[in-house]
C-alpha atoms as a printed R data frame, in Angstrom:
    type eleno elety resid chain resno       x       y       z
1   ATOM     1    CA   MET     A     1 -61.594 -54.196   1.246
2   ATOM     2    CA   ALA     A     2 -61.939 -52.144   4.327
3   ATOM     3    CA   ILE     A     3 -62.505 -55.345   6.500
4   ATOM     4    CA   LEU     A     4 -59.164 -56.851   5.228
5   ATOM     5    CA   PHE     A     5 -57.482 -53.533   5.858
6   ATOM     6    CA   SER     A     6 -58.731 -53.298   9.552
7   ATOM     7    CA   PHE     A     7 -57.878 -57.050  10.062
8   ATOM     8    CA   LEU     A     8 -54.304 -56.249   8.953
9   ATOM     9    CA   GLN     A     9 -53.847 -53.405  11.218
10  ATOM    10    CA   ALA     A    10 -55.211 -55.329  14.218
11  ATOM    11    CA   GLN     A    11 -52.471 -58.012  13.745
12  ATOM    12    CA   GLN     A    12 -49.487 -57.381  15.791
13  ATOM    13    CA   GLY     A    13 -45.866 -57.905  14.425
14  ATOM    14    CA   GLY     A    14 -45.169 -59.640  11.234
15  ATOM    15    CA   PHE     A    15 -48.189 -59.250   9.329
16  ATOM    16    CA   ALA     A    16 -49.084 -55.539  10.058
17  ATOM    17    CA   GLN     A    17 -45.582 -54.330   8.492
18  ATOM    18    CA   TYR     A    18 -46.589 -55.805   5.050
19  ATOM    19    CA   SER     A    19 -50.263 -54.589   4.882
20  ATOM    20    CA   GLY     A    20 -49.387 -51.833   2.418
21  ATOM    21    CA   LEU     A    21 -47.525 -54.299   0.288
22  ATOM    22    CA   ILE     A    22 -50.437 -56.663   0.346
23  ATOM    23    CA   MET     A    23 -52.905 -53.981  -0.606
24  ATOM    24    CA   ILE     A    24 -50.888 -52.958  -3.813
25  ATOM    25    CA   VAL     A    25 -50.669 -56.570  -4.698
26  ATOM    26    CA   LEU     A    26 -54.372 -56.986  -4.327
27  ATOM    27    CA   LEU     A    27 -55.011 -53.651  -6.501
28  ATOM    28    CA   PHE     A    28 -52.954 -54.953  -9.205
29  ATOM    29    CA   ALA     A    29 -54.754 -58.399  -9.246
30  ATOM    30    CA   ILE     A    30 -58.124 -56.665  -9.452
31  ATOM    31    CA   MET     A    31 -56.940 -54.341 -12.182
32  ATOM    32    CA   TYR     A    32 -55.647 -57.581 -14.039
33  ATOM    33    CA   PHE     A    33 -58.739 -59.536 -13.734
34  ATOM    34    CA   PHE     A    34 -61.207 -56.800 -14.416
35  ATOM    35    CA   MET     A    35 -59.277 -54.746 -17.129
36  ATOM    36    CA   ILE     A    36 -56.294 -56.141 -18.740
37  ATOM    37    CA   ARG     A    37 -57.420 -59.735 -19.143
38  ATOM    38    CA   PRO     A    38 -60.653 -59.004 -20.880
39  ATOM    39    CA   GLN     A    39 -58.881 -56.620 -23.270
40  ATOM    40    CA   ASN     A    40 -56.489 -59.061 -24.336
41  ATOM    41    CA   LYS     A    41 -59.173 -61.615 -24.857
42  ATOM    42    CA   LYS     A    42 -61.035 -59.265 -27.176
43  ATOM    43    CA   GLN     A    43 -58.010 -58.333 -29.200
44  ATOM    44    CA   LYS     A    44 -57.195 -62.130 -29.388
45  ATOM    45    CA   GLU     A    45 -60.832 -62.684 -30.813
46  ATOM    46    CA   LEU     A    46 -60.480 -59.689 -33.161
47  ATOM    47    CA   ARG     A    47 -57.409 -61.041 -34.607
48  ATOM    48    CA   ASN     A    48 -58.525 -64.480 -35.113
49  ATOM    49    CA   PHE     A    49 -61.766 -62.854 -36.946
50  ATOM    50    CA   ARG     A    50 -59.363 -60.937 -39.220
51  ATOM    51    CA   ASN     A    51 -57.351 -63.952 -40.139
52  ATOM    52    CA   ALA     A    52 -60.324 -65.879 -41.039
53  ATOM    53    CA   LEU     A    53 -61.815 -63.321 -43.464
54  ATOM    54    CA   LYS     A    54 -63.267 -65.058 -46.605
55  ATOM    55    CA   PRO     A    55 -65.244 -63.919 -49.660
56  ATOM    56    CA   GLY     A    56 -68.942 -63.613 -49.268
57  ATOM    57    CA   GLN     A    57 -68.710 -62.460 -45.597
58  ATOM    58    CA   ASP     A    58 -70.633 -59.362 -44.735
59  ATOM    59    CA   VAL     A    59 -68.364 -56.896 -42.635
60  ATOM    60    CA   VAL     A    60 -68.137 -53.336 -41.433
61  ATOM    61    CA   THR     A    61 -65.078 -50.964 -41.634
62  ATOM    62    CA   VAL     A    62 -63.782 -48.840 -38.619
63  ATOM    63    CA   GLY     A    63 -65.194 -45.954 -40.599
64  ATOM    64    CA   GLY     A    64 -68.903 -47.636 -40.474
65  ATOM    65    CA   LEU     A    65 -69.020 -48.796 -44.090
66  ATOM    66    CA   HIS     A    66 -70.999 -51.833 -44.621
67  ATOM    67    CA   GLY     A    67 -69.904 -54.317 -47.450
68  ATOM    68    CA   THR     A    68 -69.409 -57.887 -48.521
69  ATOM    69    CA   ILE     A    69 -66.105 -59.305 -49.041
70  ATOM    70    CA   ARG     A    70 -65.146 -60.000 -52.791
71  ATOM    71    CA   SER     A    71 -61.379 -60.959 -52.332
72  ATOM    72    CA   VAL     A    72 -58.737 -61.208 -49.574
73  ATOM    73    CA   SER     A    73 -55.158 -60.630 -50.582
74  ATOM    74    CA   GLU     A    74 -52.761 -62.439 -48.126
75  ATOM    75    CA   LYS     A    75 -49.597 -60.926 -49.760
76  ATOM    76    CA   ASP     A    76 -50.811 -57.026 -49.259
77  ATOM    77    CA   ASP     A    77 -52.872 -57.984 -46.349
78  ATOM    78    CA   THR     A    78 -55.818 -56.124 -47.968
79  ATOM    79    CA   VAL     A    79 -59.659 -56.863 -48.490
80  ATOM    80    CA   THR     A    80 -61.705 -55.723 -51.393
81  ATOM    81    CA   LEU     A    81 -65.138 -54.909 -50.311
82  ATOM    82    CA   GLU     A    82 -68.328 -54.475 -52.556
83  ATOM    83    CA   VAL     A    83 -70.436 -51.835 -51.185
84  ATOM    84    CA   ALA     A    84 -72.961 -51.660 -53.936
85  ATOM    85    CA   THR     A    85 -73.441 -53.274 -57.391
86  ATOM    86    CA   GLY     A    86 -70.282 -52.822 -59.354
87  ATOM    87    CA   VAL     A    87 -68.813 -50.854 -56.554
88  ATOM    88    CA   LYS     A    88 -65.530 -52.383 -55.066
89  ATOM    89    CA   LEU     A    89 -63.341 -50.587 -52.622
90  ATOM    90    CA   LEU     A    90 -59.800 -51.802 -51.312
91  ATOM    91    CA   PHE     A    91 -59.155 -51.684 -47.419
92  ATOM    92    CA   ASP     A    92 -56.587 -52.806 -45.160
93  ATOM    93    CA   ARG     A    93 -57.410 -55.825 -43.008
94  ATOM    94    CA   THR     A    94 -57.026 -54.122 -39.788
95  ATOM    95    CA   ALA     A    95 -59.830 -51.793 -40.954
96  ATOM    96    CA   ILE     A    96 -62.470 -54.461 -41.036
97  ATOM    97    CA   VAL     A    97 -64.738 -55.310 -37.882
98  ATOM    98    CA   PRO     A    98 -67.361 -58.178 -37.609
99  ATOM    99    CA   GLN     A    99 -70.845 -57.167 -38.563
100 ATOM   100    CA   GLY     A   100 -73.049 -56.028 -35.853
101 ATOM   101    CA   GLU     A   101 -70.115 -55.119 -33.514
102 ATOM   102    CA   LYS     A   102 -69.444 -51.395 -32.829
103 ATOM   103    CA   PRO     A   103 -66.268 -50.121 -34.689
104 ATOM   104    CA   VAL     A   104 -63.370 -49.424 -32.281
105 ATOM   105    CA   ALA     A   105 -61.652 -46.206 -32.817
């Protein structure tokens, strides 16, 4: 980055006057590729996971409760989890994360 900056300062005339603008554009490009793009990809994967929930699948809630899906209601957007034999709990679909993945607060 320092090499680019010194190169832009060394130029006489046209290129030197745009050095600040070029640095800002580079900063936004770096932020996009290292921060925004990976976060959007992770959100898309989580949305696809939640849309593909089916009975018999082991999942974890965002609160850390482990269970097996017994039913999925598309109408109410809810999931019924069995956490122990005969113990069924109703959760919102957005409260479910994949098994083995750390819950996101």
